[in-house]
N, C-alpha and C positions, 0 to 999 in steps of 0.2 A: 525379222522376216520369217514368215511362216511358209515353209515349203511342204507341199503334200506329195508324198510318193504314191505313184500308181503301181499297184502290184498286179501283175498278170497272173490270173489264176488259170491253171491248166487242169482240166479234168481228164483223168485217165479212164477210159471206158474199157471195162473188162467184159469180154463176151462170155456168156454162160450158155451151157448146152444141157439138154435133158438127157436122161439115161438112154432113151431110144436113139437120139441123135449120135451119142457117143458110141454106142454099140454098133451102129450102122456105118460108122466112119472107117475108112481104110487105114487111117493112122493107128487106130487101136485094135485092128483085126487080130493081131498077135495075142492081145490080152483080153479078148472078148469074154471068155468064160469067167475070168477073174472079175471083170467089170460087171457082169450080170449079177454076180453074187454080192458084190460090195456096194454098189450104187443103189440109192433109194429112188423109188418111182417118181415121187412128186417133188423132187429137188433138182436144182440147176447147179452145174459145176463149171468152174473155169478150167482152163488147160492146166494151170498150176495145181489146182485141187486134184484133178485126175492123176497127174504125174505123181503127186505126193501119196495118194491112196494106193496106187500100184506099187510104189516103192515100199511103203509100209507093209503091204500084203506079202510081197516077195521076201522081205527080211524077217518076217516072223518065223518062230520055230514051229516045227511040226510036232504035234502031240502024239 
């Protein structure tokens, strides 16, 4: 007997935002200056990307 399994595929949609959208958001108002300097103009970022970049920036050593 040949049984076929049907697999449900779930797509996880990750929303991405432009630098302008991120800088204007209330959520990141506190880190606005940091984000202006570290984010690229023509690139989109997920919330996870943004959080990671902020964390990396704040942990780095001052020269």
